[in-house]
Structure formats: structure tokens, C-alpha cells
C-alpha positions in Angstrom: -5.9 -15.4 -2.9 -2.6 -16.1 -1.1 -1.5 -19.7 0.3 1.1 -21.9 1.2 1.2 -26.1 1.8 4.0 -27.3 3.2 4.8 -31.1 2.5 7.5 -33.4 2.7 7.3 -34.3 6.8 7.4 -37.8 8.2 9.2 -40.6 10.5 12.9 -40.1 10.2 15.8 -41.8 12.4 18.2 -39.5 14.4 20.9 -38.9 12.1 18.9 -39.2 8.9 17.6 -36.0 6.6 14.5 -34.5 5.1 13.3 -32.0 2.5 10.2 -29.9 3.2 8.6 -27.8 0.7 6.2 -25.2 0.6 4.7 -24.4 -2.4 3.4 -20.8 -2.8 0.2 -19.8 -4.6 -1.4 -16.1 -5.2 2.1 -14.3 -4.7 5.2 -14.2 -6.4 8.4 -15.1 -4.7 10.0 -13.1 -6.7 9.0 -10.0 -4.7 8.5 -11.6 -1.7 11.2 -12.9 1.2 9.6 -16.2 2.7 10.8 -18.2 5.9 10.7 -21.3 7.9 9.7 -22.1 11.5 8.7 -24.7 13.8 6.6 -25.5 16.8 7.8 -28.6 19.0 5.6 -30.3 21.5 5.2 -27.6 24.6 7.2 -25.0 23.0 6.9 -21.7 21.0 6.9 -21.1 17.5 11.0 -20.8 16.6 12.1 -19.0 13.1 14.9 -21.4 11.4 15.6 -19.6 8.7 14.6 -17.2 5.2 15.5 -16.5 2.4 15.2 -13.0 0.3 13.1 -12.4 -2.2 15.8 -11.1 -5.4 19.0 -12.7 -4.8 18.3 -15.6 -2.6 20.4 -14.5 0.3 19.6 -16.7 3.2 19.6 -16.0 6.9 19.7 -19.1 9.6 19.0 -19.8 13.3 21.3 -20.5 15.5 20.1 -23.7 16.5 20.0 -24.9 12.8 23.1 -23.6 10.8 25.4 -25.8 9.4 22.1 -28.6 9.4 19.3 -26.8 7.7 19.7 -25.6 3.8 16.9 -22.7 2.3 16.5 -22.8 -0.9 13.8 -21.4 -3.8 12.7 -22.4 -7.1 11.3 -19.1 -8.6 9.8 -21.6 -11.6 7.9 -23.4 -9.2 7.3 -20.7 -6.6 8.5 -23.1 -4.0 10.7 -22.8 -1.2 12.9 -25.9 0.4 14.1 -26.7 3.9 16.9 -29.1 3.5 17.1 -30.8 7.1 20.6 -32.9 7.9 21.6 -34.3 10.6 18.0 -34.5 12.4 17.9 -35.1 16.5 14.9 -35.9 18.2 14.7 -32.3 19.5 13.9 -31.4 15.7 10.6 -33.2 15.9 8.0 -30.6 15.4 5.3 -29.0 12.9 7.2 -26.9 10.4 5.6 -24.4 8.7 6.4 -21.3 6.2 5.3 -17.9 6.3 5.4 -14.7 3.9 4.5 -11.6 5.2 2.5 -9.4 3.4 1.2 -5.8 3.8 2.3 -6.4 7.3 -0.3 -9.7 8.1 1.7 -12.9 8.6 0.3 -16.0 6.2 1.0 -19.6 7.4 0.3 -22.7 5.4 -1.0 -25.6 7.8 2.2 -27.1 8.7 3.7 -30.4 8.3 4.6 -32.7 10.7 8.4 -33.9 11.1 9.3 -36.8 14.0 12.7 -38.0 14.5 12.8 -41.4 16.5 14.6 -44.5 16.4 
């Protein structure tokens, strides 16, 4: 059974950093791309970044390019999202996502609050 488990969220001051983790089970990330999304209060879920299965090519939304970095450790079947220079508007619940056979799998999300 495919499962995704995000962790690493919390309260951080503006300008601070957080690293989120997404541990995948029931799937081998050597063969599937995986992405990060977020859902801010009152807003639609937004795609942030994804990383390809084989060569680790990464893609970023304009809103986070230069500030967020996606990476993965295939030995741990885990994907990370390093977030720097955080702003209050980065406050959201962050989710990882895998699409397999046309079906989207989501984790439970991890909440990130950027506030002084």
C-alpha cells in the first residue's frame, strides 16, 4: 500500500528556514517523480516543486524558485524540501504527492507557520 508521510513543519520566524521530509512506503522513488504542494488558509492547493525519478531533475514554481530546494535520498525513499528566507505568506499545510497509474496519492500534510 502506497503511503506518504510528511514531517518537519512547525513555527518559524520570518527569514528563517525549515526542512520538510516526505517518507514514501509502498513505492520505489527510483521509478516515480514526487512533488511538493501547499495549501494556505483560504487558498487553493499550489504546486511548488517536483523531482524526477531517475536523474533527479527538479522543477520549481516561480513563487518559490531561489528560496526552496527539493532533493531526495533514494536509499531512504525520502524527499526533502529545504525552505529558506521564509515569509508569513509561506504559512500553509505542505503535502507531498505521487501520481501512480493516474491516481494522486497524498500524505496527511505538515503545517508550517511563519510568524514573529
